[in-house]
Phi, psi and omega in degrees: 000140184271143174277171179304144176065020174256143175239131181261124174244131180258140176258143179282167185299329179278000175086006179273130175232131180215132178226108171245114183206152170263136175252131175228101184058249182251015180246143177252127180252127176239151176280170176296322179301317180293323172299318180297320176290316184292329179259000177063038182232157175296153180303321180301328178291320177292317178303317178301315180295318180289319174301329176293321179298318179279341175283000000 
């Protein structure tokens, strides 16, 4: 379990680590493009899921 104010970073097989995110209090914000890269899905799939949440 992570303690307050800690971030857990996972390293890819090729050793590249990159974290670009906006932090607002205890919330991490990612753009749709960043979520697409994070989850390995097309941006249209991310958009579809976001629309489902709001519906």
